N, C-alpha and C positions, 0 to 999 in steps of 0.2 A: 489295631484300631485304637485310636485315642477316644476315650469316653469323656463326656462332660459330666461333672458331678453337679447334680441339682439338689436344691433344698426343697423337699416336699413336706409341708407343714400341716398339722391338723388344725381344723377350725370348727369348733363345736357350736359357737354362736357368733353373732355379728361382731361383737367386740373382739373376740379372739381372731376372727378373719382379718379385721382391720389391723390388729397388732402384728399379725404375720406379714401383711403387705408392707407395713411401715418398717418392719425388721428386715425386709429384703428377700422374702421367700420367693423362689422361682415358681412355685405352684402350691396350692392349698387344696386339701380334700376335706369334705364334710358330708354328713348325711342330712337328708331332709326329714320332715316330721313323719315320714312313712318309709318303710322298706330299708331300714338300716339297723346295724347291730347295736346302736346306742340309743335305743328308744326311750330309756329312762332319763337320759341326759337332755340338756337343752339343745335343740336342733334348729336349723334354719328353715324358715317357712318358704314355700314355693314363691309366694308373692314378693319376697325380699331378694330373690335370686337375680333378677335383672340388674338391680342396683349394685349388688355385690360383684357381679361379672363385669359391669362397666368400670367400677373402681379398680378391680384387679387388673383388667386389661390395660387400663390407662397407666398402670404402674408395671407393665410387662410381667404380670403374674398370671399363671393359668389357674383355672378352677375345674376340679374334678368332683363329681358327685359319687358318693359311695352308695351302692346298692349291694351291700356285702352280707346278705343273709341267704339262707336256703329258702327258695320260693316253692310254696305248695300250690297244687293245681287250683284251689279255690281263690288264690290271690292273683291269678294270671290276668283277669279282666281289669282289675284296678291297676296292676303293674303296667299293662299296655296303655291305659289311660295316662299314667304318669309319664311313660316314655314318649307318648305323642306330645305331651307338653314340653318335655325336655328337648325334643328335636327342634322346637321353635325358640329355644334360648341360644345363647352363644357360649355355653359351657364348652370346655375343652375335651371333656370325655367323662366316662363313668368307670368306676372301679367295682368289679363284680366278683362274687364268690360262686354263684350257681351256674353250672354248665348249661342248664336249660335257658337261663337268661342270656348267657353268652351266645347261644344259638339264635334266640329271638333277635338280639341286637344285630348279629352278623347277617341275618336273613331279611329282616324287615326295617331295621333302623340303621342303615349303613352309614349315615352321616355322623353318627355318634362314634367317636373313638372309644375303644374298649381296652381297659387295663385289667389284668388278672390280679385279684386281691391276694395278699399274703395268706388269707384264709383258704385259698385253693391249695396251699402247701406244695407249691412247685419247687422241686428240689433236684431235677436232672434235665439234661439236654433234650431228652425225648418228650418230656412234658412241655418244655418251652416250644419245641417244634409243633407239637399238637395244638397248643393254644394259639400259636401263630397261624396255623391253618384255619382256625376258627375265627380269625380276624383280630385277635388280641394284638395290639400294637406295643404293649409293654407288659412286663410280668414283674410283679413284686414277689421276690423269692421268699421261700419259707423261712420263718424265724429260727428254725432249728439248725440252719446251716452255719458252719463256722467260717471264718475268713478265708481259709485255704479252699474250702468247697465253693464259696462264692466266686473266688478268683478263677476257678476252672470253668465257670459258666460265662 
């Protein structure tokens, strides 16, 4: 199988998202001001998302929202509220770490494509198959894998 190499670039704020688009990124990932691992950094506001998605799609660039933290039970209601809002955007998908979130997305938010975060530490074919069964359409493999290990997957 011939695989297409894509440039997936980080975009922490609006200016870095614009820079990645201008530089020709195929896709950009970033967190919003809630539910992401970079809460102390500058993040994108939900109100800015529609304009970012419009600009990106006009330039053949996909947008992925990272929800790459462990979700605790007390956060579920607020998370579902956010997911209900994201369903009504034109984002290309979400990148997740939490298996419970993956379950929620695959059960109740089927229109959102789900990618498994590198923080899920996926490092073998069994995990890839398992995540695929849970509706993950892409897996970002574990950082700990070397090139030879990556090539076997």
